[in-house]
VOFI-546239 format. One record per atom (N, C-alpha, C): y, x, z. Coordinates in steps of 0.1 Angstrom, whole numbers, padded with zeros to 4 digits, always signed. Layout:
% VOFI-546239
YXZ/...
//
This chain:
% VOFI-546239
+1305+1093+0930/+1310+1104+0941/+1310+1097+0952/+1314+1108+0963/+1320+1102+0978/+1332+1094+0978/+1339+1102+0974/+1357+1094+0973/+1356+1080+0964/+1347+1080+0958/+1347+1063+0948/+1336+1050+0958/+1333+1063+0966/+1321+1051+0974/+1325+1049+0988/+1335+1056+0989/+1342+1054+1006/+1353+1043+1001/+1358+1046+0987/+1370+1038+0988/+1367+1021+0979/+1352+1022+0975/+1347+1005+0974/+1345+1001+0982/+1341+1007+0996/+1331+0998+1006/+1348+0997+1015/+1359+1009+1012/+1369+1005+1025/+1365+1013+1037/+1359+1027+1033/+1355+1035+1049/+1360+1049+1046/+1361+1056+1057/+1357+1070+1052/+1347+1077+1051/+1358+1091+1039/+1346+1094+1032/+1334+1102+1047/+1344+1106+1056/+1332+1114+1068/+1322+1107+1074/+1327+1089+1070/+1313+1082+1073/+1304+1079+1071/+1310+1085+1055/+1290+1086+1044/+1287+1104+1047/+1298+1108+1053/+1290+1125+1055/+1280+1122+1069/+1284+1115+1076/+1280+1113+1088/+1266+1106+1088/+1264+1094+1080/+1255+1084+1079/+1243+1092+1073/+1249+1107+1060/+1238+1111+1053/+1235+1126+1062/+1243+1130+1076/+1237+1138+1086/+1226+1134+1092/+1231+1120+1095/+1221+1115+1104/+1206+1111+1095/+1207+1112+1085/+1192+1110+1077/+1193+1089+1070/+1208+1086+1076/+1206+1071+1071/+1210+1070+1053/+1213+1076+1048/+1220+1081+1034/+1211+1095+1027/+1202+1093+1018/+1201+1109+1011/+1207+1105+1000/+1212+1106+0991/+1220+1110+0982/+1222+1120+0974/+1217+1121+0958/+1212+1133+0949/+1227+1139+0951/+1220+1153+0946/+1232+1159+0943/+1236+1168+0931/+1243+1171+0923/+1247+1180+0913/+1243+1194+0916/+1244+1201+0900/+1242+1218+0905/+1255+1222+0912/+1273+1211+0906/+1282+1219+0919/+1282+1211+0932/+1271+1207+0936/+1268+1201+0950/+1276+1185+0953/+1281+1177+0942/+1286+1171+0942/+1271+1159+0948/+1279+1150+0958/+1273+1139+0958/+1271+1125+0952/+1263+1119+0940/+1262+1111+0936/+1251+1100+0947/+1254+1084+0943/+1250+1075+0945/+1246+1065+0937/+1228+1064+0941/+1226+1055+0927/+1226+1043+0937/+1224+1033+0931/+1222+1017+0928/+1216+1014+0945/+1204+1019+0944/+1195+1014+0956/+1203+1029+0966/+1212+1035+0966/+1217+1042+0978/+1229+1032+0982/+1236+1027+0975/+1251+1015+0975/+1240+1005+0984/+1231+0998+0979/+1223+0988+0987/+1221+0991+1002/+1215+1002+1000/+1208+1007+1018/+1228+1008+1022/+1235+1015+1015/+1248+1014+1025/+1253+1002+1029/+1251+0988+1020/+1259+0975+1020/+1250+0971+1035/+1238+0978+1035/+1228+0973+1048/+1230+0979+1058/+1235+0989+1059/+1242+1000+1069/+1253+0991+1076/+1264+0991+1066/+1272+0985+1068/+1272+0970+1075/+1263+0962+1070/+1267+0950+1079/+1257+0952+1090/+1250+0958+1092/+1242+0967+1108/+1257+0967+1117/+1266+0975+1110/+1277+0983+1121/+1288+0973+1122/+1288+0968+1112/+1303+0957+1111/+1298+0945+1115/+1290+0940+1114/+1283+0923+1120/+1277+0920+1131/+1272+0931+1133/+1261+0933+1145/+1266+0944+1159/+1274+0952+1153/+1274+0962+1163/+1264+0970+1166/+1259+0975+1159/+1244+0984+1156/+1251+0996+1155/+1246+1005+1166/+1252+1017+1166/+1241+1023+1155/+1243+1042+1153/+1237+1050+1148/+1224+1050+1147/+1220+1054+1160/+1202+1051+1166/+1198+1039+1162/+1202+1026+1165/+1200+1015+1165/+1197+1016+1145/+1207+1018+1141/+1204+1019+1126/+1193+1023+1120/+1191+1040+1126/+1181+1048+1120/+1166+1038+1126/+1168+1030+1138/+1152+1025+1138/+1148+1009+1131/+1160+1005+1125/+1160+1001+1120/+1155+0995+1107/+1163+1007+1102/+1160+1012+1091/+1148+1018+1085/+1142+1021+1094/+1124+1030+1098/+1112+1019+1099/+1118+1009+1102/+1113+0998+1102/+1111+0991+1094/+1122+0989+1089/+1120+0979+1077/+1111+0990+1065/+1113+1001+1062/+1103+1013+1052/+1090+1004+1058/+1086+1010+1071/+1075+1006+1074/+1073+0988+1068/+1074+0983+1071/+1072+0968+1070/+1073+0968+1049/+1079+0974+1043/+1080+0973+1030/+1065+0980+1027/+1066+0991+1030/+1051+0999+1024/+1040+0987+1032/+1041+0978+1042/+1027+0972+1048/+1025+0963+1035/+1038+0957+1032/+1040+0946+1023/+1031+0952+1010/+1035+0964+1009/+1026+0967+0998/+1014+0965+0993/+1012+0971+1006/+0995+0974+1010/+0988+0964+1007/+0994+0953+1016/+0990+0937+1020/+0986+0936+1002/+0998+0932+0995/+0992+0928+0982/+0980+0936+0971/+0981+0950+0974/+0970+0956+0969/+0956+0952+0971/+0954+0949+0987/+0948+0944+0991/+0943+0926+0987/+0950+0922+0982/+0950+0902+0981/+0945+0911+0968/+0950+0920+0956/+0948+0920+0941/+0934+0922+0943/+0932+0929+0954/+0912+0936+0955/+0906+0929+0954/+0909+0921+0965/+0900+0911+0971/+0897+0899+0957/+0908+0897+0949/+0907+0887+0941/+0901+0891+0928/+0900+0908+0924/+0891+0906+0917/+0876+0910+0916/+0877+0914+0932/+0861+0913+0939/+0853+0897+0939/+0863+0888+0944/+0859+0874+0941/+0853+0872+0927/+0863+0875+0921/+0862+0873+0903/+0847+0882+0900/+0846+0893+0906/+0835+0900+0896/+0822+0892+0903/+0819+0888+0918/+0810+0884+0923/+0804+0872+0919/+0816+0856+0914/+0817+0844+0911/+0809+0849+0896/+0811+0860+0890/+0806+0861+0876/+0791+0863+0878/+0790+0876+0886/+0777+0874+0887/+0768+0863+0890/+0775+0863+0902/+0766+0845+0909/+0765+0837+0897/+0773+0835+0886/+0770+0826+0880/+0757+0829+0865/+0751+0841+0863/+0743+0844+0860/+0733+0856+0867/+0726+0848+0874/+0719+0857+0883/+0713+0873+0880/+0710+0872+0867/+0702+0881+0857/+0716+0896+0857/+0728+0893+0856/+0740+0903+0858/+0740+0911+0874/+0739+0899+0882/+0739+0908+0894/+0725+0911+0902/+0715+0911+0898/+0706+0912+0905/+0697+0928+0900/+0695+0937+0907/+0694+0952+0910/+0680+0953+0895/+0670+0942+0899/+0656+0945+0888/+0665+0932+0879/+0660+0931+0867/+0663+0922+0859/+0654+0910+0863/+0661+0896+0859/+0653+0889+0868/+0648+0880+0856/+0632+0880+0849/+0630+0870+0839/+0623+0858+0847/+0628+0843+0834/+0622+0833+0839/+0609+0834+0832/+0601+0823+0840/+0587+0823+0835/+0589+0812+0824/+0580+0817+0817/+0583+0807+0803/+0569+0801+0803/+0572+0784+0804/+0564+0778+0806/+0562+0771+0790/+0541+0775+0789/+0543+0768+0775/+0533+0752+0777/+0534+0745+0769/+0531+0732+0767/+0517+0731+0774/+0508+0736+0769/+0497+0737+0777/+0495+0743+0790/+0502+0748+0795/+0500+0750+0813/+0507+0739+0816/+0518+0735+0814/+0522+0723+0815/+0514+0707+0822/+0505+0712+0805/+0493+0699+0807/+0484+0699+0817/+0482+0714+0817/+0470+0716+0827/+0478+0715+0844/+0487+0717+0846/+0488+0714+0856/+0492+0700+0865/+0491+0691+0853/+0493+0677+0855/+0474+0675+0860/+0468+0678+0859/+0457+0673+0860/+0450+0674+0871/
//
């Protein structure tokens, strides 16, 4: 609840309401419209408070920093997915290269050399 969070972090409840109004925090709400803060909300609040207290960042700056942070996390997720795709593709192609018949469009048949054919070529 807002009063418990405000007391825990030593801030006024109006500060939390301001952060919510500005879109910096998005706590869930009960049917009675009471704000409920998750662990993720509290981590985000701690980051916001460190920006404000330690670095002197204003609300507009916080919004920009938080937005950039979210974009960077999304890009990191996409990079991880891409790396996994590349690893899987390399593994698939390496397996196909080990057995040329598996990677061929038309099955490759190896010529059968009989002992008679081999002796005829030697002459």
